[in-house]
C-alpha positions as CSV (number, residue, x, y, z in Angstrom):
1,X,11.4,-70.7,12.9
2,X,10.6,-67.6,14.8
3,X,10.7,-65.3,11.8
4,X,8.7,-67.6,9.6
5,X,5.5,-65.8,10.6
6,X,3.4,-64.4,7.7
7,X,4.6,-60.8,7.4
8,X,2.5,-59.5,4.5
9,X,3.0,-55.7,4.3
10,X,0.1,-53.6,3.3
11,X,1.6,-50.8,1.1
12,X,-1.2,-48.4,2.1
13,X,0.0,-48.5,5.7
14,X,3.7,-48.0,5.1
15,X,3.7,-45.2,2.5
16,X,4.4,-41.7,3.8
17,X,1.3,-40.3,1.9
18,X,0.5,-36.6,1.7
19,X,1.7,-35.8,5.2
20,X,5.1,-37.2,4.5
21,X,5.3,-35.3,1.2
22,X,4.4,-32.1,2.9
23,X,6.9,-32.6,5.7
24,X,9.7,-33.4,3.2
25,X,8.8,-30.4,1.1
26,X,8.7,-28.2,4.2
27,X,12.2,-29.4,5.3
28,X,13.5,-28.8,1.8
29,X,12.1,-25.3,1.6
30,X,13.4,-24.4,5.0
31,X,16.9,-25.7,4.1
32,X,17.0,-23.7,0.9
33,X,16.0,-20.5,2.8
34,X,18.6,-21.1,5.5
35,X,21.3,-21.6,3.0
36,X,20.2,-18.5,1.1
37,X,20.3,-16.4,4.3
38,X,23.7,-17.8,5.3
39,X,25.2,-17.0,1.9
40,X,23.8,-13.5,2.1
41,X,25.3,-13.0,5.6
42,X,28.7,-14.3,4.6
43,X,28.7,-12.0,1.5
44,X,27.8,-9.0,3.7
45,X,30.6,-9.8,6.2
46,X,33.1,-10.2,3.4
47,X,32.2,-6.8,1.9
48,X,32.5,-5.2,5.3
49,X,36.0,-6.8,5.8
50,X,37.1,-5.5,2.3
51,X,35.9,-2.0,3.1
52,X,37.5,-2.0,6.5
53,X,40.8,-3.2,5.0
54,X,40.6,-0.4,2.3
55,X,39.9,2.2,5.0
56,X,42.8,1.0,7.1
57,X,45.1,1.1,4.1
58,X,44.0,4.7,3.3
59,X,44.4,5.7,7.0
60,X,47.9,4.2,7.1
61,X,48.8,6.0,3.8
62,X,47.5,9.3,5.2
63,X,49.4,8.9,8.5
64,X,52.7,8.3,6.8
65,X,52.6,11.6,4.8
């Protein structure tokens, strides 16, 4: 058979090691920071929309008097 060749795998050569751990940790930290920033921006936009709606309602109430 073609695939019957001895394919012993050396575990020291296939593990990610320290570099893999650091890269995975970096991607995780960046992901958390991006999500945190996104939530902050969405919250800020929602507050602005609420304030704008309140001001529009006050202006509409004042113009009908």
